C-alpha positions in Angstrom: 2.4 7.8 -23.7 1.1 5.0 -21.4 2.4 5.0 -17.9 5.6 2.9 -17.4 4.3 1.1 -14.3 6.5 -2.0 -14.8 9.7 0.1 -15.2 8.9 2.2 -12.2 8.3 -0.9 -10.0 11.5 -2.6 -11.2 13.7 0.5 -10.5 12.2 1.1 -7.1 12.7 -2.5 -6.0 16.1 -2.7 -7.6 17.1 0.3 -5.4 15.8 -1.5 -2.3 18.0 -4.6 -2.7 21.1 -4.8 -0.5 24.1 -5.0 -3.0 26.7 -7.7 -2.5 29.9 -6.8 -0.6 32.6 -5.3 -2.7 36.0 -6.7 -1.7 37.7 -3.5 -3.0 35.2 -1.4 -1.0 34.4 0.9 -3.9 31.6 3.4 -3.3 28.4 3.0 -5.4 26.9 6.0 -7.1 23.3 4.8 -6.4 21.7 2.6 -3.8 20.8 -1.1 -4.4 21.8 -3.3 -7.4 23.0 -2.1 -10.7 21.1 -3.1 -13.8 23.7 -5.4 -15.0 23.6 -7.2 -11.6 19.9 -7.7 -11.9 20.3 -9.1 -15.4 23.0 -11.6 -14.3 20.8 -12.7 -11.4 17.8 -13.1 -13.7 19.9 -14.7 -16.5 18.8 -12.2 -19.0 20.8 -9.7 -21.1 21.4 -6.2 -19.6 20.1 -4.7 -22.8 16.8 -6.5 -22.4 16.5 -5.5 -18.7 17.3 -1.9 -19.5 14.4 -2.0 -22.1 12.1 -3.2 -19.5 12.9 -0.4 -17.0 12.7 2.2 -19.8 9.3 0.9 -21.0 10.6 -0.1 -24.4 9.7 -3.7 -23.7 6.4 -4.2 -21.9 5.6 -7.9 -22.4 8.1 -10.1 -20.6 7.1 -13.7 -20.3 5.9 -15.2 -17.0 9.2 -17.0 -16.7 11.1 -13.8 -17.1 9.0 -12.1 -14.5 9.6 -15.0 -12.0 13.3 -14.8 -12.7 13.2 -11.0 -12.0 11.3 -11.7 -8.8 14.0 -14.0 -7.6 16.7 -11.5 -8.7 15.1 -8.7 -6.9 14.3 -10.8 -3.8 10.6 -10.1 -4.0 8.0 -11.5 -1.6 5.1 -13.5 -2.7 2.8 -10.5 -2.6 5.3 -8.4 -4.6 5.7 -11.2 -7.2 2.0 -11.4 -7.7 1.9 -7.6 -8.1 4.7 -7.8 -10.6 2.8 -10.3 -12.7 -0.3 -8.2 -12.5 1.6 -5.2 -13.9 2.0 -7.1 -17.2 -1.1 -9.3 -17.2 -3.7 -7.8 -14.8 -6.2 -10.5 -13.9 -9.9 -9.8 -14.7 -11.5 -8.1 -11.6 -14.7 -6.5 -10.7 -14.8 -2.9 -11.7 -14.0 -0.6 -8.8 -16.4 2.3 -8.1 -15.0 5.6 -9.5 -17.4 8.1 -8.1 -17.6 9.8 -4.7 -20.7 7.9 -3.6 -21.2 4.1 -3.3 -23.7 1.9 -1.5 -22.3 0.2 1.5 -22.6 -3.6 1.6 -25.5 -4.5 3.8 -24.0 -7.5 5.6 -20.7 -5.6 6.2 -22.7 -2.9 7.8 -24.6 -5.4 10.1 -21.4 -6.8 11.3 -19.9 -3.4 11.9 -22.8 -2.2 13.9 -22.9 -5.3 16.1 -19.1 -5.3 16.8 -18.5 -4.7 20.4 -14.7 -5.3 21.1 -13.6 -2.0 19.6 -13.9 0.4 16.7 -15.2 -0.9 13.4 -15.6 1.0 10.1 -16.0 0.3 6.3 -13.6 1.7 3.7 -13.2 1.5 0.0 -10.1 0.7 -2.0 -8.8 4.3 -1.6 -9.6 4.3 2.2 -12.6 6.6 2.0 -14.6 6.0 5.3 -18.1 4.7 4.1 -19.5 3.9 7.6 -18.4 3.6 11.2 -19.7 2.3 14.5 -19.9 4.5 17.7 -16.5 3.4 19.0 -14.8 4.3 15.6 -16.7 7.7 15.5 -15.3 8.5 19.0 -11.8 7.7 17.7 -12.3 9.8 14.7 -13.4 12.8 16.7 -9.9 13.2 17.8 -8.8 14.1 14.3 -9.6 17.0 12.1 -9.7 14.8 9.0 -11.9 11.6 9.3 -13.4 11.1 5.8 -10.4 9.2 4.4 -7.7 7.2 6.4 -4.9 8.0 3.9 -5.6 11.8 4.3 -6.1 11.3 8.1 -2.7 9.6 8.5 -0.6 11.9 6.4 -2.4 15.3 6.5 -3.9 15.5 9.9 -1.6 17.4 12.3 -2.7 15.2 15.2 -1.9 11.9 13.6 1.8 11.6 14.6 0.8 12.4 18.1 -2.2 10.0 18.4 -0.5 7.2 16.5 2.3 6.0 18.9 3.8 3.9 16.1 3.2 6.3 13.2 6.4 5.6 11.2 5.9 1.8 11.2 2.2 2.0 10.6 2.5 4.5 7.8 4.8 2.3 5.9 2.5 -0.7 6.4 -0.5 1.3 5.4 1.0 2.7 2.1 2.0 -0.9 1.1 -1.6 -2.1 1.9 -3.4 0.7 0.0 -1.1 0.3 -3.0 -2.3 -3.4 -3.2 -5.9 -2.3 -2.7 -5.8 0.4 -5.4 -4.1 -1.9 -7.8 -1.4 -1.4 -10.5 -3.4 1.2 -12.5 -4.5 4.1 -10.1 -4.7 6.5 -13.1 -7.7 4.6 -14.3 -9.7 6.3 -11.6 -9.7 10.1 -11.6 -10.7 10.4 -8.0 -7.9 8.0 -6.8 -5.5 9.9 -9.0 -6.5 13.2 -7.5 -6.2 11.8 -4.0 -2.6 10.5 -4.4 -1.6 13.7 -6.1 -2.9 15.9 -3.4 -1.4 13.8 -0.5 1.9 13.5 -2.3 2.1 17.3 -2.8 1.2 18.1 0.7 3.4 15.5 2.5 6.7 14.5 1.1 6.8 11.5 3.6 3.9 10.0 1.7 5.4 10.7 -1.7 8.6 8.9 -0.7 6.8 5.9 0.7 4.5 5.7 -2.3 7.5 5.8 -4.7 9.2 2.9 -2.9 6.5 0.6 -4.6 6.6 -1.6 -1.5 3.9 -4.2 -1.6 5.1 -7.0 0.7 5.5 -4.9 3.9 5.6 -7.3 6.8 2.1 -7.8 8.3 1.6 -5.9 11.4 -2.1 -6.1 12.3 -1.7 -3.8 15.3 -2.0 -0.1 16.0 -0.7 1.7 19.0 -2.7 4.7 20.1 -2.2 7.4 22.7 -5.3 7.8 24.8 -5.7 10.8 27.2 -7.3 8.6 29.9 -6.1 5.1 29.2 -2.5 5.9 28.2 -1.1 3.9 25.3 -3.5 1.2 24.1 -3.0 -1.5 21.4 -5.6 -2.1 18.8 -5.4 -5.5 17.0 -7.3 -5.4 13.7 -8.3 -7.4 10.6 -9.9 -6.5 7.3 -12.9 -8.4 5.9 -14.5 -8.2 2.4 -17.7 -9.6 0.8 -17.6 -11.4 -2.5 -20.0 -9.1 -4.2 -18.2 -5.9 -3.0 -14.5 -6.9 -3.1 -13.4 -3.2 -3.0 -15.1 -2.5 0.4 -13.3 -3.5 3.5 -14.7 -3.9 7.0 -11.9 -3.0 9.4 -12.5 -4.6 12.9 -10.4 -3.6 16.0 -10.0 -5.3 19.3 -8.8 -3.1 22.1 -5.9 -4.7 24.1 -5.3 -2.7 27.3 -1.8 -3.0 28.7 
C-alpha cells in the first residue's frame, strides 16, 4: 500500500491550527480543527475531506489544494510542499548511496571562507567536507558525520547549542524540505530517519508535526569554553548541477 503522505500532512497541519473560540466553552477531544471545520473553510464536503486524510482520494485538484492551504493557514513554503505531495515537480535524482563527489566550486568557496565555519552537506545532512574552523567546532561532538544525528543523538548537543529547542525545530523543518515528500524512495534516508526517531522521541515528535514553514532563523547560539556564548549567522548555498548539496557558511558574531 503506497504511503499516505498527503493524509499524514493534512492531519498534522489540521492539529496545529488554533480552533475558533467556543462560546459555550466545550472541551475538545483533540487539538486543532475538526475535519468538518476544515471542510467548511475549504468549501468542500466533509466526506471528501475525510477521504483525502484516509488516502482513499489522492488526486485533488490544484484549486482544492489551494483551498485547503487557506483553510489550514499554511505558509507559502507549506503550500508548495502540499502541492508537491500530489504532483511532485520533476527534479534531478538525489544520490542514494553513501558516497558522492563534492561539487568542486562549493569546495573552493568552503576552503577560502574565513569569517567562520563552513561545510558541505547533502539533502540528509551528511557532512561531505568541512573547513578547518568547522572541523574545530565538530571536534567538540562525538558525532560529526551527520548534522541530524549530531543534533539529536550527541549527548553534548543540548549543552553546546545554547538555543537547542528553537534550532532543532527549525532544522527539522528545513531537512524535511531538503529530503522532499518521498523519503522512502531512498533506503539510506529512510534508515537514518528511522534510527534517529527510535533513539530520540523529541525528533520523532518534531518530524511527525510535518512543519515546513518554520520561521527563518539563520542564527545559531553556541556555548564556547573561552569566548562564552557566541552567535553564528549562517546561510546555505547550492550549485545548479548539484542541487542536493548545500554549502553552509557561518559568520561569527561575538557579543
